[in-house]
TIGUKOL-891869 format. One record per residue (C-alpha): x, y, z negated. Coordinates in pm, whole numbers, plus 50000, padded with zeros to 5 digits. Layout:
N
+-------+-------+-------+
|  east | north |    up |
+-------+-------+-------+
|     X |     Y |     Z |
...
+-------+-------+-------+
This chain:
144
+-------+-------+-------+
|  east | north |    up |
+-------+-------+-------+
| 49999 | 50012 | 49982 |
| 50286 | 50248 | 49939 |
| 50424 | 50177 | 50215 |
| 50104 | 50278 | 50426 |
| 50110 | 50570 | 50212 |
| 50427 | 50643 | 50298 |
| 50377 | 50615 | 50671 |
| 50082 | 50822 | 50653 |
| 50270 | 51113 | 50536 |
| 50536 | 51102 | 50717 |
| 50312 | 51108 | 51037 |
| 50074 | 51368 | 50878 |
| 50365 | 51576 | 50832 |
| 50486 | 51505 | 51205 |
| 50212 | 51537 | 51390 |
| 49978 | 51743 | 51117 |
| 50053 | 52093 | 51208 |
| 50040 | 52041 | 51565 |
| 49709 | 51916 | 51517 |
| 49575 | 52173 | 51300 |
| 49704 | 52449 | 51564 |
| 49554 | 52299 | 51854 |
| 49224 | 52281 | 51676 |
| 49233 | 52643 | 51589 |
| 49350 | 52732 | 51975 |
| 49013 | 52554 | 52055 |
| 48787 | 52810 | 51816 |
| 48996 | 53154 | 51892 |
| 49128 | 53092 | 52267 |
| 48762 | 53026 | 52431 |
| 48581 | 53300 | 52172 |
| 48842 | 53567 | 52330 |
| 48743 | 53451 | 52669 |
| 48356 | 53439 | 52585 |
| 48392 | 53831 | 52486 |
| 48584 | 53908 | 52823 |
| 48342 | 53752 | 53011 |
| 48026 | 53935 | 52838 |
| 48205 | 54229 | 52720 |
| 47897 | 54446 | 52755 |
| 47644 | 54203 | 52580 |
| 47889 | 54210 | 52272 |
| 47914 | 54580 | 52301 |
| 47570 | 54587 | 52257 |
| 47522 | 54340 | 51989 |
| 47836 | 54538 | 51770 |
| 47716 | 54869 | 51812 |
| 47342 | 54754 | 51708 |
| 47537 | 54596 | 51395 |
| 47673 | 54981 | 51325 |
| 47994 | 54961 | 51428 |
| 48197 | 55253 | 51562 |
| 48375 | 55237 | 51914 |
| 48258 | 54918 | 52022 |
| 48519 | 54939 | 52326 |
| 48817 | 54952 | 52134 |
| 48741 | 54721 | 51841 |
| 48637 | 54450 | 52147 |
| 48941 | 54502 | 52359 |
| 49120 | 54465 | 51997 |
| 48918 | 54154 | 51883 |
| 48980 | 53976 | 52225 |
| 49383 | 54018 | 52171 |
| 49339 | 53889 | 51834 |
| 49173 | 53588 | 51959 |
| 49303 | 53541 | 52288 |
| 49649 | 53609 | 52221 |
| 49639 | 53476 | 51871 |
| 49489 | 53180 | 51957 |
| 49742 | 53129 | 52223 |
| 50039 | 53217 | 52005 |
| 49882 | 52949 | 51737 |
| 49852 | 52669 | 52048 |
| 50234 | 52772 | 52130 |
| 50383 | 52788 | 51792 |
| 50535 | 53121 | 51913 |
| 50499 | 53386 | 51625 |
| 50265 | 53113 | 51459 |
| 50279 | 53247 | 51094 |
| 50218 | 53587 | 51238 |
| 49902 | 53478 | 51459 |
| 49736 | 53289 | 51190 |
| 49772 | 53603 | 50911 |
| 49653 | 53844 | 51190 |
| 49372 | 53650 | 51235 |
| 49303 | 53616 | 50892 |
| 49277 | 53951 | 50785 |
| 49046 | 53982 | 51083 |
| 48826 | 53767 | 50973 |
| 48778 | 53926 | 50609 |
| 48594 | 54222 | 50780 |
| 48429 | 54007 | 51036 |
| 48313 | 53785 | 50796 |
| 48157 | 54058 | 50592 |
| 47995 | 54289 | 50861 |
| 47875 | 53978 | 51079 |
| 47755 | 53737 | 50807 |
| 47603 | 53932 | 50533 |
| 47439 | 53653 | 50423 |
| 47299 | 53848 | 50050 |
| 47136 | 54124 | 50276 |
| 46894 | 53860 | 50451 |
| 46540 | 53838 | 50340 |
| 46442 | 53527 | 50572 |
| 46575 | 53178 | 50402 |
| 46653 | 53016 | 50687 |
| 46835 | 53303 | 50844 |
| 46998 | 53346 | 50498 |
| 47122 | 53006 | 50447 |
| 47237 | 53015 | 50854 |
| 47476 | 53326 | 50807 |
| 47567 | 53186 | 50425 |
| 47715 | 52875 | 50630 |
| 47914 | 53045 | 50866 |
| 48042 | 53307 | 50566 |
| 48193 | 52996 | 50442 |
| 48250 | 52864 | 50744 |
| 48511 | 53132 | 50803 |
| 48641 | 53153 | 50459 |
| 48713 | 52810 | 50548 |
| 48903 | 52911 | 50844 |
| 49055 | 53163 | 50654 |
| 49213 | 52909 | 50386 |
| 49341 | 52710 | 50692 |
| 49521 | 53003 | 50868 |
| 49658 | 53125 | 50519 |
| 49813 | 52751 | 50522 |
| 49995 | 52822 | 50845 |
| 50083 | 53195 | 50741 |
| 50315 | 52953 | 50466 |
| 50399 | 52686 | 50618 |
| 50458 | 52742 | 50951 |
| 50404 | 52572 | 51295 |
| 50549 | 52266 | 51225 |
| 50781 | 52078 | 51417 |
| 50610 | 52104 | 51793 |
| 50648 | 52443 | 51857 |
| 50833 | 52695 | 52033 |
| 51002 | 52821 | 51720 |
| 51135 | 52466 | 51646 |
| 51223 | 52441 | 51996 |
| 51440 | 52785 | 51979 |
| 51272 | 52997 | 52217 |
| 51136 | 53264 | 51978 |
+-------+-------+-------+
């Protein structure tokens, strides 16, 4: 049993970081592309939430999601990308998933789930910030 656990730890340490970065990239890269494709609709939605300078904020959002997602995928400055995305998600989560302001029980539960999901994503990003990109990355290949 201890050999199995030792081997599992070795596999997790070797492949866990790249798999985690791929999964984060699978979330953020398509989100950035979706915002490019639906720019005007998303800008309207952001304006309806009371945000100022929505065009500027949306361009910054695209840069953070698409650029940061690619950086995570490649393991190029992954710590910086993860920290940037985590910090970006804090106001996004509070503004767009403020479940405590919703009276409809079903919508409140949905937004609370989204809020908690974002907290978990922030937690994972902070792990990358602290631990780095792992073995299979541009940083490990000494290109950065």
